[in-house]
C-alpha atoms as an extended CHARMM CRD file, in Angstrom:
* protein
*
       282  EXT
         1         1  MET       CA             31.5600000000       27.6580000000       52.7490000000  PROA      1               0.0000000000
         2         2  GLY       CA             31.1100000000       26.0790000000       49.3080000000  PROA      2               0.0000000000
         3         3  TRP       CA             30.0960000000       22.5370000000       48.4320000000  PROA      3               0.0000000000
         4         4  ILE       CA             33.6700000000       21.4270000000       47.6480000000  PROA      4               0.0000000000
         5         5  GLU       CA             34.9430000000       22.7210000000       50.9930000000  PROA      5               0.0000000000
         6         6  ARG       CA             32.1310000000       20.9940000000       52.8770000000  PROA      6               0.0000000000
         7         7  MET       CA             32.7660000000       17.6400000000       51.1840000000  PROA      7               0.0000000000
         8         8  ASN       CA             36.5000000000       17.8360000000       51.8680000000  PROA      8               0.0000000000
         9         9  GLY       CA             35.6410000000       18.7690000000       55.4550000000  PROA      9               0.0000000000
        10        10  MET       CA             33.6180000000       15.5630000000       55.6680000000  PROA      10              0.0000000000
        11        11  VAL       CA             36.6130000000       13.5680000000       54.4270000000  PROA      11              0.0000000000
        12        12  ALA       CA             38.8830000000       15.2540000000       56.9720000000  PROA      12              0.0000000000
        13        13  TYR       CA             36.4580000000       14.3410000000       59.7600000000  PROA      13              0.0000000000
        14        14  ILE       CA             36.3150000000       10.7080000000       58.6040000000  PROA      14              0.0000000000
        15        15  GLU       CA             40.1020000000       10.4940000000       58.3670000000  PROA      15              0.0000000000
        16        16  SER       CA             40.4780000000       11.7550000000       61.9290000000  PROA      16              0.0000000000
        17        17  HSD       CA             37.9780000000        9.1610000000       63.2120000000  PROA      17              0.0000000000
        18        18  LEU       CA             39.0190000000        6.0130000000       61.3530000000  PROA      18              0.0000000000
        19        19  ASN       CA             39.7600000000        4.2890000000       64.6420000000  PROA      19              0.0000000000
        20        20  ASP       CA             36.7530000000        5.7870000000       66.3830000000  PROA      20              0.0000000000
        21        21  ASP       CA             32.9960000000        6.0960000000       65.9440000000  PROA      21              0.0000000000
        22        22  ILE       CA             31.9610000000        8.2380000000       62.9860000000  PROA      22              0.0000000000
        23        23  ASP       CA             28.9850000000       10.3720000000       63.9560000000  PROA      23              0.0000000000
        24        24  GLY       CA             26.4210000000       10.6060000000       61.1690000000  PROA      24              0.0000000000
        25        25  ARG       CA             24.9960000000       13.7910000000       62.6570000000  PROA      25              0.0000000000
        26        26  GLU       CA             28.4150000000       15.3980000000       62.4030000000  PROA      26              0.0000000000
        27        27  LEU       CA             28.6240000000       14.3980000000       58.7310000000  PROA      27              0.0000000000
        28        28  GLU       CA             25.2580000000       16.1000000000       58.2200000000  PROA      28              0.0000000000
        29        29  ARG       CA             26.4580000000       19.2310000000       60.0100000000  PROA      29              0.0000000000
        30        30  ILE       CA             29.6750000000       19.4520000000       57.9970000000  PROA      30              0.0000000000
        31        31  THR       CA             28.1480000000       18.7860000000       54.5830000000  PROA      31              0.0000000000
        32        32  ALA       CA             24.7310000000       20.4060000000       55.1610000000  PROA      32              0.0000000000
        33        33  ILE       CA             23.2810000000       17.3250000000       53.4620000000  PROA      33              0.0000000000
        34        34  PRO       CA             20.8580000000       14.8750000000       55.1230000000  PROA      34              0.0000000000
        35        35  LEU       CA             22.7180000000       11.6520000000       55.8740000000  PROA      35              0.0000000000
        36        36  SER       CA             20.2690000000        9.5360000000       53.8860000000  PROA      36              0.0000000000
        37        37  LEU       CA             20.8420000000       11.7270000000       50.8150000000  PROA      37              0.0000000000
        38        38  LEU       CA             24.6020000000       11.7290000000       51.3580000000  PROA      38              0.0000000000
        39        39  HSD       CA             24.5650000000        7.9270000000       51.1790000000  PROA      39              0.0000000000
        40        40  ARG       CA             22.6680000000        8.1320000000       47.8810000000  PROA      40              0.0000000000
        41        41  MET       CA             25.0230000000       10.7380000000       46.4170000000  PROA      41              0.0000000000
        42        42  MET       CA             28.3430000000        9.1180000000       47.2930000000  PROA      42              0.0000000000
        43        43  PRO       CA             28.3040000000        6.2950000000       44.6950000000  PROA      43              0.0000000000
        44        44  VAL       CA             27.6660000000        8.9180000000       42.0170000000  PROA      44              0.0000000000
        45        45  ILE       CA             30.0970000000       11.6410000000       43.0690000000  PROA      45              0.0000000000
        46        46  ALA       CA             32.8340000000        9.3910000000       44.4970000000  PROA      46              0.0000000000
        47        47  GLY       CA             32.3730000000        6.0110000000       42.8150000000  PROA      47              0.0000000000
        48        48  THR       CA             31.8790000000        4.2060000000       46.1180000000  PROA      48              0.0000000000
        49        49  THR       CA             29.3600000000        4.1140000000       48.9320000000  PROA      49              0.0000000000
        50        50  LEU       CA             30.0960000000        6.0390000000       52.1000000000  PROA      50              0.0000000000
        51        51  THR       CA             30.1920000000        2.8190000000       54.1220000000  PROA      51              0.0000000000
        52        52  GLU       CA             32.5690000000        1.1710000000       51.6570000000  PROA      52              0.0000000000
        53        53  TYR       CA             34.8780000000        4.1880000000       51.6090000000  PROA      53              0.0000000000
        54        54  ILE       CA             35.1810000000        4.1540000000       55.3930000000  PROA      54              0.0000000000
        55        55  ARG       CA             35.7770000000        0.3900000000       55.4100000000  PROA      55              0.0000000000
        56        56  ARG       CA             38.4780000000        0.6160000000       52.7150000000  PROA      56              0.0000000000
        57        57  ARG       CA             40.2810000000        3.4530000000       54.4680000000  PROA      57              0.0000000000
        58        58  ARG       CA             40.2200000000        1.6530000000       57.8060000000  PROA      58              0.0000000000
        59        59  LEU       CA             41.6230000000       -1.5450000000       56.3010000000  PROA      59              0.0000000000
        60        60  THR       CA             44.2630000000        0.4570000000       54.3990000000  PROA      60              0.0000000000
        61        61  GLN       CA             45.3820000000        2.0590000000       57.6540000000  PROA      61              0.0000000000
        62        62  ALA       CA             45.2920000000       -1.3230000000       59.4100000000  PROA      62              0.0000000000
        63        63  ALA       CA             47.6330000000       -2.7790000000       56.7830000000  PROA      63              0.0000000000
        64        64  MET       CA             50.0810000000        0.0690000000       57.3230000000  PROA      64              0.0000000000
        65        65  GLU       CA             50.0280000000       -0.5160000000       61.0730000000  PROA      65              0.0000000000
        66        66  LEU       CA             50.7160000000       -4.2270000000       60.6090000000  PROA      66              0.0000000000
        67        67  ARG       CA             53.8240000000       -3.4590000000       58.5840000000  PROA      67              0.0000000000
        68        68  LEU       CA             55.1330000000       -0.6460000000       60.7410000000  PROA      68              0.0000000000
        69        69  SER       CA             54.4900000000       -2.0220000000       64.2420000000  PROA      69              0.0000000000
        70        70  ASP       CA             54.1240000000       -5.1840000000       66.2810000000  PROA      70              0.0000000000
        71        71  VAL       CA             50.4580000000       -4.5040000000       67.0860000000  PROA      71              0.0000000000
        72        72  LYS       CA             48.3830000000       -7.6420000000       67.6860000000  PROA      72              0.0000000000
        73        73  VAL       CA             45.6890000000       -8.5870000000       65.1970000000  PROA      73              0.0000000000
        74        74  ILE       CA             43.0840000000       -8.7610000000       67.9660000000  PROA      74              0.0000000000
        75        75  ASP       CA             43.9380000000       -5.1870000000       68.9790000000  PROA      75              0.0000000000
        76        76  LEU       CA             43.5530000000       -4.0080000000       65.3760000000  PROA      76              0.0000000000
        77        77  ALA       CA             40.2150000000       -5.7810000000       65.1210000000  PROA      77              0.0000000000
        78        78  ILE       CA             38.9160000000       -3.9420000000       68.1670000000  PROA      78              0.0000000000
        79        79  LYS       CA             40.4570000000       -0.6450000000       67.1010000000  PROA      79              0.0000000000
        80        80  TYR       CA             38.7280000000       -0.6870000000       63.7200000000  PROA      80              0.0000000000
        81        81  GLY       CA             35.3350000000       -1.8390000000       64.9430000000  PROA      81              0.0000000000
        82        82  TYR       CA             35.3010000000       -5.5830000000       64.2400000000  PROA      82              0.0000000000
        83        83  ASP       CA             33.6310000000       -8.0130000000       66.6130000000  PROA      83              0.0000000000
        84        84  SER       CA             36.4280000000      -10.5830000000       66.4320000000  PROA      84              0.0000000000
        85        85  PRO       CA             39.8740000000      -11.2360000000       64.9280000000  PROA      85              0.0000000000
        86        86  THR       CA             38.1980000000      -13.7060000000       62.5520000000  PROA      86              0.0000000000
        87        87  ALA       CA             35.7880000000      -11.0530000000       61.2130000000  PROA      87              0.0000000000
        88        88  PHE       CA             38.6820000000       -8.6080000000       60.8380000000  PROA      88              0.0000000000
        89        89  ALA       CA             40.8410000000      -11.1890000000       59.0270000000  PROA      89              0.0000000000
        90        90  THR       CA             38.0030000000      -12.0390000000       56.6440000000  PROA      90              0.0000000000
        91        91  ALA       CA             37.4350000000       -8.3700000000       55.7500000000  PROA      91              0.0000000000
        92        92  PHE       CA             41.1820000000       -7.7760000000       55.4910000000  PROA      92              0.0000000000
        93        93  LYS       CA             41.6710000000      -10.6480000000       53.0480000000  PROA      93              0.0000000000
        94        94  ARG       CA             38.6570000000       -9.5970000000       50.9840000000  PROA      94              0.0000000000
        95        95  GLN       CA             40.2140000000       -6.1640000000       50.4650000000  PROA      95              0.0000000000
        96        96  HSD       CA             43.9140000000       -6.9400000000       50.2900000000  PROA      96              0.0000000000
        97        97  GLY       CA             43.8710000000      -10.4910000000       48.9360000000  PROA      97              0.0000000000
        98        98  VAL       CA             46.1610000000      -11.6980000000       51.7450000000  PROA      98              0.0000000000
        99        99  THR       CA             45.8240000000      -12.4770000000       55.4360000000  PROA      99              0.0000000000
       100       100  PRO       CA             46.9580000000      -10.0420000000       58.1410000000  PROA      100             0.0000000000
       101       101  ALA       CA             49.8460000000      -12.3920000000       58.9330000000  PROA      101             0.0000000000
       102       102  ALA       CA             51.0400000000      -12.3490000000       55.3230000000  PROA      102             0.0000000000
       103       103  ALA       CA             50.7160000000       -8.5650000000       55.1690000000  PROA      103             0.0000000000
       104       104  ARG       CA             52.8740000000       -8.2290000000       58.2570000000  PROA      104             0.0000000000
       105       105  SER       CA             55.7530000000      -10.0590000000       56.5650000000  PROA      105             0.0000000000
       106       106  GLY       CA             56.1890000000       -7.2200000000       54.0800000000  PROA      106             0.0000000000
       107       107  SER       CA             56.8420000000       -9.6480000000       51.2320000000  PROA      107             0.0000000000
       108       108  VAL       CA             53.4000000000       -9.2620000000       49.6440000000  PROA      108             0.0000000000
       109       109  ARG       CA             51.5150000000       -6.3240000000       48.2210000000  PROA      109             0.0000000000
       110       110  VAL       CA             48.4280000000       -4.8590000000       49.8350000000  PROA      110             0.0000000000
       111       111  ARG       CA             45.8350000000       -2.6250000000       48.2070000000  PROA      111             0.0000000000
       112       112  HSD       CA             46.1280000000        1.0000000000       49.2440000000  PROA      112             0.0000000000
       113       113  TYR       CA             42.9440000000        3.0540000000       48.9250000000  PROA      113             0.0000000000
       114       114  SER       CA             43.7860000000        6.7360000000       48.9610000000  PROA      114             0.0000000000
       115       115  ARG       CA             41.9630000000        9.4610000000       50.7880000000  PROA      115             0.0000000000
       116       116  LEU       CA             39.2280000000       11.1220000000       48.7340000000  PROA      116             0.0000000000
       117       117  VAL       CA             39.7910000000       14.6660000000       47.5280000000  PROA      117             0.0000000000
       118       118  PHE       CA             36.8960000000       16.6050000000       46.0090000000  PROA      118             0.0000000000
       119       119  THR       CA             37.8180000000       19.1190000000       43.3260000000  PROA      119             0.0000000000
       120       120  ILE       CA             35.9410000000       21.3140000000       40.9010000000  PROA      120             0.0000000000
       121       121  LYS       CA             35.2200000000       19.4820000000       37.6650000000  PROA      121             0.0000000000
       122       122  VAL       CA             33.7000000000       21.2920000000       34.7330000000  PROA      122             0.0000000000
       123       123  ARG       CA             30.5240000000       19.4880000000       33.7030000000  PROA      123             0.0000000000
       124       124  GLY       CA             27.2720000000       20.5620000000       32.1120000000  PROA      124             0.0000000000
       125       125  GLU       CA             28.2570000000       20.0240000000       28.4930000000  PROA      125             0.0000000000
       126       126  GLU       CA             24.5120000000       19.5540000000       27.9060000000  PROA      126             0.0000000000
       127       127  ASP       CA             21.7840000000       21.8470000000       29.2170000000  PROA      127             0.0000000000
       128       128  MET       CA             19.6830000000       20.4690000000       32.0740000000  PROA      128             0.0000000000
       129       129  GLU       CA             16.0300000000       21.2140000000       31.3740000000  PROA      129             0.0000000000
       130       130  THR       CA             14.7720000000       22.2950000000       34.8150000000  PROA      130             0.0000000000
       131       131  ARG       CA             11.7050000000       24.1020000000       36.0840000000  PROA      131             0.0000000000
       132       132  ILE       CA             10.3980000000       24.9520000000       39.5530000000  PROA      132             0.0000000000
       133       133  VAL       CA              6.8850000000       23.7290000000       40.3880000000  PROA      133             0.0000000000
       134       134  GLU       CA              4.6560000000       24.2720000000       43.4290000000  PROA      134             0.0000000000
       135       135  ARG       CA              2.3500000000       21.3610000000       44.1480000000  PROA      135             0.0000000000
       136       136  ASP       CA             -0.2200000000       20.5360000000       46.8350000000  PROA      136             0.0000000000
       137       137  ALA       CA             -0.0300000000       17.3800000000       48.9190000000  PROA      137             0.0000000000
       138       138  PHE       CA             -1.3220000000       14.1080000000       47.5220000000  PROA      138             0.0000000000
       139       139  VAL       CA             -1.2640000000       10.3730000000       48.2780000000  PROA      139             0.0000000000
       140       140  ALA       CA              0.6000000000        7.8470000000       46.1220000000  PROA      140             0.0000000000
       141       141  VAL       CA             -0.6150000000        4.2370000000       46.0610000000  PROA      141             0.0000000000
       142       142  GLY       CA              1.2440000000        1.2020000000       44.7680000000  PROA      142             0.0000000000
       143       143  LYS       CA              3.6960000000       -1.5640000000       45.5910000000  PROA      143             0.0000000000
       144       144  ALA       CA              7.0890000000       -1.0580000000       47.2320000000  PROA      144             0.0000000000
       145       145  ILE       CA             10.3860000000       -2.7780000000       47.9480000000  PROA      145             0.0000000000
       146       146  LYS       CA             13.2420000000       -1.8950000000       50.3010000000  PROA      146             0.0000000000
       147       147  VAL       CA             16.6610000000       -1.3940000000       48.6890000000  PROA      147             0.0000000000
       148       148  ASN       CA             20.0510000000        0.0860000000       49.5570000000  PROA      148             0.0000000000
       149       149  GLN       CA             23.0010000000        1.4280000000       47.5880000000  PROA      149             0.0000000000
       150       150  GLU       CA             24.2400000000       -2.1050000000       46.8420000000  PROA      150             0.0000000000
       151       151  THR       CA             20.8610000000       -3.5570000000       45.8150000000  PROA      151             0.0000000000
       152       152  LYS       CA             19.1660000000       -0.6230000000       44.0440000000  PROA      152             0.0000000000
       153       153  ASP       CA             19.6530000000       -2.3570000000       40.6710000000  PROA      153             0.0000000000
       154       154  GLN       CA             16.7040000000       -4.5180000000       41.7520000000  PROA      154             0.0000000000
       155       155  ILE       CA             14.3930000000       -1.5860000000       40.9820000000  PROA      155             0.0000000000
       156       156  HSD       CA             14.4500000000       -2.2960000000       37.2310000000  PROA      156             0.0000000000
       157       157  LYS       CA             13.4730000000       -5.9380000000       37.8740000000  PROA      157             0.0000000000
       158       158  PHE       CA             10.7360000000       -4.7250000000       40.2300000000  PROA      158             0.0000000000
       159       159  TRP       CA              9.1650000000       -2.7260000000       37.3810000000  PROA      159             0.0000000000
       160       160  ASP       CA              9.1960000000       -5.8250000000       35.1640000000  PROA      160             0.0000000000
       161       161  ALA       CA              7.5970000000       -7.8980000000       37.9330000000  PROA      161             0.0000000000
       162       162  CYS       CA              4.7940000000       -5.3880000000       38.5120000000  PROA      162             0.0000000000
       163       163  TYR       CA              3.8620000000       -5.4660000000       34.8450000000  PROA      163             0.0000000000
       164       164  SER       CA              4.1030000000       -9.2390000000       34.5210000000  PROA      164             0.0000000000
       165       165  ASP       CA              1.9880000000      -10.0850000000       37.6090000000  PROA      165             0.0000000000
       166       166  GLY       CA             -0.8050000000       -7.5970000000       36.9210000000  PROA      166             0.0000000000
       167       167  SER       CA              0.0680000000       -5.1720000000       39.7290000000  PROA      167             0.0000000000
       168       168  ASP       CA             -0.0620000000       -2.2860000000       37.2580000000  PROA      168             0.0000000000
       169       169  ARG       CA             -3.7320000000       -2.9990000000       36.5100000000  PROA      169             0.0000000000
       170       170  LEU       CA             -4.5130000000       -3.1740000000       40.2250000000  PROA      170             0.0000000000
       171       171  MET       CA             -2.8590000000        0.2080000000       40.7490000000  PROA      171             0.0000000000
       172       172  LEU       CA             -4.8350000000        1.7230000000       37.8740000000  PROA      172             0.0000000000
       173       173  SER       CA             -8.0320000000        0.7590000000       39.6880000000  PROA      173             0.0000000000
       174       174  THR       CA             -7.0510000000        3.0480000000       42.5810000000  PROA      174             0.0000000000
       175       175  GLY       CA             -5.1470000000        5.9100000000       40.9480000000  PROA      175             0.0000000000
       176       176  LYS       CA             -4.5700000000        7.9700000000       37.8210000000  PROA      176             0.0000000000
       177       177  PRO       CA             -1.5810000000        8.0250000000       35.4350000000  PROA      177             0.0000000000
       178       178  PRO       CA              1.2230000000        8.8010000000       34.9960000000  PROA      178             0.0000000000
       179       179  PHE       CA              3.0350000000        6.0160000000       36.8160000000  PROA      179             0.0000000000
       180       180  LEU       CA              5.4060000000        7.1510000000       39.5410000000  PROA      180             0.0000000000
       181       181  GLY       CA              8.6020000000        5.8280000000       41.0310000000  PROA      181             0.0000000000
       182       182  VAL       CA              8.6050000000        7.1210000000       44.6180000000  PROA      182             0.0000000000
       183       183  CYS       CA             11.8300000000        7.1080000000       46.6800000000  PROA      183             0.0000000000
       184       184  TYR       CA             10.8980000000        7.4580000000       50.3440000000  PROA      184             0.0000000000
       185       185  ALA       CA             11.6100000000        6.3120000000       53.9300000000  PROA      185             0.0000000000
       186       186  MET       CA             15.3240000000        6.9500000000       53.4510000000  PROA      186             0.0000000000
       187       187  ASP       CA             17.4280000000        5.7700000000       56.3860000000  PROA      187             0.0000000000
       188       188  GLU       CA             20.7950000000        6.8970000000       57.7070000000  PROA      188             0.0000000000
       189       189  LYS       CA             22.6520000000        3.9650000000       56.1280000000  PROA      189             0.0000000000
       190       190  GLY       CA             21.5250000000        4.6970000000       52.5810000000  PROA      190             0.0000000000
       191       191  GLY       CA             18.5520000000        2.3410000000       52.4400000000  PROA      191             0.0000000000
       192       192  PHE       CA             15.2120000000        3.4970000000       51.1290000000  PROA      192             0.0000000000
       193       193  SER       CA             11.8440000000        2.2130000000       49.9640000000  PROA      193             0.0000000000
       194       194  TYR       CA             10.9250000000        2.4250000000       46.2960000000  PROA      194             0.0000000000
       195       195  MET       CA              7.2640000000        2.4520000000       45.2940000000  PROA      195             0.0000000000
       196       196  ILE       CA              5.8380000000        1.8850000000       41.8470000000  PROA      196             0.0000000000
       197       197  GLY       CA              2.4590000000        3.5810000000       41.9150000000  PROA      197             0.0000000000
       198       198  LEU       CA              0.1090000000        6.3740000000       40.9350000000  PROA      198             0.0000000000
       199       199  GLU       CA             -1.5800000000        9.3680000000       42.4740000000  PROA      199             0.0000000000
       200       200  SER       CA             -4.4730000000        7.9020000000       44.4790000000  PROA      200             0.0000000000
       201       201  THR       CA             -8.0430000000        8.7430000000       43.4940000000  PROA      201             0.0000000000
       202       202  THR       CA             -9.8740000000        6.7090000000       46.1590000000  PROA      202             0.0000000000
       203       203  ASP       CA             -9.7790000000        5.8860000000       49.8680000000  PROA      203             0.0000000000
       204       204  ASP       CA            -10.6800000000        2.2590000000       49.1240000000  PROA      204             0.0000000000
       205       205  ILE       CA             -7.1430000000        0.8510000000       48.8930000000  PROA      205             0.0000000000
       206       206  PRO       CA             -6.6310000000       -2.9170000000       48.3800000000  PROA      206             0.0000000000
       207       207  THR       CA             -4.7630000000       -4.5640000000       51.2510000000  PROA      207             0.0000000000
       208       208  ASP       CA             -1.8420000000       -5.6340000000       49.0590000000  PROA      208             0.0000000000
       209       209  LEU       CA             -1.0570000000       -2.0320000000       48.0800000000  PROA      209             0.0000000000
       210       210  VAL       CA              0.6520000000        0.6050000000       50.2300000000  PROA      210             0.0000000000
       211       211  THR       CA              0.2630000000        4.3560000000       50.3770000000  PROA      211             0.0000000000
       212       212  VAL       CA              2.7850000000        7.1860000000       50.7480000000  PROA      212             0.0000000000
       213       213  ASN       CA              1.8540000000       10.7300000000       51.7410000000  PROA      213             0.0000000000
       214       214  ILE       CA              3.5620000000       13.2730000000       49.5020000000  PROA      214             0.0000000000
       215       215  PRO       CA              3.5550000000       16.6660000000       51.2750000000  PROA      215             0.0000000000
       216       216  LYS       CA              2.9250000000       20.0340000000       49.6960000000  PROA      216             0.0000000000
       217       217  SER       CA              6.2920000000       20.9680000000       48.2030000000  PROA      217             0.0000000000
       218       218  THR       CA              8.3640000000       23.1080000000       45.9360000000  PROA      218             0.0000000000
       219       219  TRP       CA              9.8600000000       20.8390000000       43.2870000000  PROA      219             0.0000000000
       220       220  ALA       CA             12.8140000000       21.0720000000       40.9250000000  PROA      220             0.0000000000
       221       221  VAL       CA             11.6490000000       19.1510000000       37.8480000000  PROA      221             0.0000000000
       222       222  PHE       CA             14.2000000000       17.6670000000       35.4360000000  PROA      222             0.0000000000
       223       223  ASP       CA             13.3680000000       16.4200000000       31.9560000000  PROA      223             0.0000000000
       224       224  CYS       CA             14.7100000000       12.9760000000       31.1210000000  PROA      224             0.0000000000
       225       225  VAL       CA             14.8140000000       11.8650000000       27.4790000000  PROA      225             0.0000000000
       226       226  GLY       CA             15.8980000000        8.4400000000       26.3020000000  PROA      226             0.0000000000
       227       227  PRO       CA             15.3660000000        4.7090000000       26.8500000000  PROA      227             0.0000000000
       228       228  MET       CA             14.9320000000        3.2990000000       30.3400000000  PROA      228             0.0000000000
       229       229  PRO       CA             16.6220000000        2.6500000000       32.6510000000  PROA      229             0.0000000000
       230       230  GLY       CA             19.7960000000        4.2360000000       31.2690000000  PROA      230             0.0000000000
       231       231  ALA       CA             18.3680000000        7.7050000000       30.7040000000  PROA      231             0.0000000000
       232       232  MET       CA             16.9610000000        7.8100000000       34.2440000000  PROA      232             0.0000000000
       233       233  HSD       CA             20.2980000000        6.7360000000       35.7540000000  PROA      233             0.0000000000
       234       234  LYS       CA             22.0970000000        9.4510000000       33.7730000000  PROA      234             0.0000000000
       235       235  THR       CA             19.6160000000       12.1040000000       34.9160000000  PROA      235             0.0000000000
       236       236  TRP       CA             20.0820000000       11.1840000000       38.5750000000  PROA      236             0.0000000000
       237       237  ASP       CA             23.8610000000       11.2640000000       38.1240000000  PROA      237             0.0000000000
       238       238  ARG       CA             23.7230000000       14.7670000000       36.6680000000  PROA      238             0.0000000000
       239       239  ILE       CA             21.3810000000       15.9970000000       39.4050000000  PROA      239             0.0000000000
       240       240  PHE       CA             23.8280000000       14.8530000000       42.0960000000  PROA      240             0.0000000000
       241       241  THR       CA             27.0280000000       16.0090000000       40.3700000000  PROA      241             0.0000000000
       242       242  GLU       CA             25.9360000000       19.2060000000       38.6140000000  PROA      242             0.0000000000
       243       243  TYR       CA             22.7070000000       20.6570000000       39.9680000000  PROA      243             0.0000000000
       244       244  MET       CA             22.8000000000       20.0610000000       43.7030000000  PROA      244             0.0000000000
       245       245  PRO       CA             26.3930000000       21.2570000000       44.3230000000  PROA      245             0.0000000000
       246       246  SER       CA             25.8530000000       24.5130000000       42.4560000000  PROA      246             0.0000000000
       247       247  GLU       CA             22.2870000000       25.6530000000       43.0700000000  PROA      247             0.0000000000
       248       248  ILE       CA             20.8000000000       27.8630000000       45.7950000000  PROA      248             0.0000000000
       249       249  TYR       CA             18.4580000000       25.0340000000       46.7420000000  PROA      249             0.0000000000
       250       250  GLU       CA             18.9610000000       21.8990000000       48.8050000000  PROA      250             0.0000000000
       251       251  HSD       CA             16.9850000000       18.7110000000       49.1710000000  PROA      251             0.0000000000
       252       252  ALA       CA             13.9210000000       19.0580000000       51.4210000000  PROA      252             0.0000000000
       253       253  GLY       CA             14.3030000000       15.5450000000       52.8650000000  PROA      253             0.0000000000
       254       254  THR       CA             10.8960000000       14.3260000000       51.6530000000  PROA      254             0.0000000000
       255       255  PRO       CA             10.1320000000       11.7240000000       48.9430000000  PROA      255             0.0000000000
       256       256  ASP       CA             11.5700000000       12.0370000000       45.4280000000  PROA      256             0.0000000000
       257       257  LEU       CA              9.4930000000       11.2310000000       42.3610000000  PROA      257             0.0000000000
       258       258  GLU       CA             10.2700000000        9.6690000000       39.0000000000  PROA      258             0.0000000000
       259       259  VAL       CA              7.3970000000       10.3820000000       36.5990000000  PROA      259             0.0000000000
       260       260  TYR       CA              6.8500000000        7.9600000000       33.7100000000  PROA      260             0.0000000000
       261       261  TYR       CA              4.5240000000        9.1110000000       30.9450000000  PROA      261             0.0000000000
       262       262  GLU       CA              2.8180000000        6.9180000000       28.3490000000  PROA      262             0.0000000000
       263       263  GLY       CA              5.0080000000        5.7850000000       25.4560000000  PROA      263             0.0000000000
       264       264  ASP       CA              7.6690000000        3.2900000000       24.4540000000  PROA      264             0.0000000000
       265       265  VAL       CA             10.1580000000        3.2780000000       27.3370000000  PROA      265             0.0000000000
       266       266  SER       CA             12.8120000000        1.7870000000       25.0270000000  PROA      266             0.0000000000
       267       267  ALA       CA             12.5640000000        4.6320000000       22.5030000000  PROA      267             0.0000000000
       268       268  GLU       CA             15.3360000000        7.1820000000       22.0700000000  PROA      268             0.0000000000
       269       269  ASP       CA             12.8120000000       10.0210000000       22.4380000000  PROA      269             0.0000000000
       270       270  TYR       CA             10.8920000000        8.6130000000       25.4240000000  PROA      270             0.0000000000
       271       271  HSD       CA             10.1250000000       11.4120000000       27.8970000000  PROA      271             0.0000000000
       272       272  SER       CA             10.0730000000       11.0680000000       31.6880000000  PROA      272             0.0000000000
       273       273  GLU       CA             10.9040000000       13.3810000000       34.5820000000  PROA      273             0.0000000000
       274       274  VAL       CA             12.5960000000       13.5040000000       37.9940000000  PROA      274             0.0000000000
       275       275  TRP       CA             10.9570000000       15.6330000000       40.7020000000  PROA      275             0.0000000000
       276       276  ILE       CA             13.1910000000       16.6990000000       43.6190000000  PROA      276             0.0000000000
       277       277  PRO       CA             11.6220000000       18.4290000000       46.6630000000  PROA      277             0.0000000000
       278       278  ILE       CA             13.6850000000       21.5180000000       47.4570000000  PROA      278             0.0000000000
       279       279  VAL       CA             14.0950000000       24.3540000000       49.9430000000  PROA      279             0.0000000000
       280       280  LYS       CA             16.4000000000       27.3620000000       49.7620000000  PROA      280             0.0000000000
       281       281  LYS       CA             19.8210000000       26.7980000000       51.2890000000  PROA      281             0.0000000000
       282       282  GLY       CA             20.4710000000       28.3330000000       54.6740000000  PROA      282             0.0000000000
């Protein structure tokens, strides 16, 4: 089964469980993608997070039920996983712009979010410079923050903070360039930790720095050329939409690396890389 069929199978499963628990393990089985990675991919390939898509579809279906039946609001709240009618009404109004009572009258419009359909889209108008690299295990040392799909824009500010407060100099006392952006500890809701750091060269780690073990891996390495952070965002987008759906490899489920070499990060010819740990599919 191809990538498109697996993603549409995931949508079919979600649609059949809108008023029931959605099992993350089943999403992994259908898509053959780790749930943490699926959360990261969805904003890129679908324009919305997985959680937000499910919420929108549930509230779309709830609005239809209000108009077509005499179901009680409290019953809809329970059916679609809300703790109370008040919580349901708040979410309903945030999406539709009207209260459940107003929606029931049929005299106002509600926002209908359609079911996702994945199709083949011809991309790759530019070559993706990619190479496969084998690398032994090492330890990364640096500072880290926890982000999710809604707050990951904080990463750019985190880089600025590390340079302004001297954290970069502290890291250089314990490791060797180039600087790394390490995505690790990915959870099943799309959250992950992001470390700014270096490859460690000492066991004497200051208490205000953290370490991450990077296992021996096979890596797909992607060249990234252009000013930060835009060029890096574009490279990640292309990895998720072009490379991963079509290649014979899949993500190994271990930390990802962004590699930042010396140079002017605002320059049009600035060179960096993305390293993705991979294993052969199947």
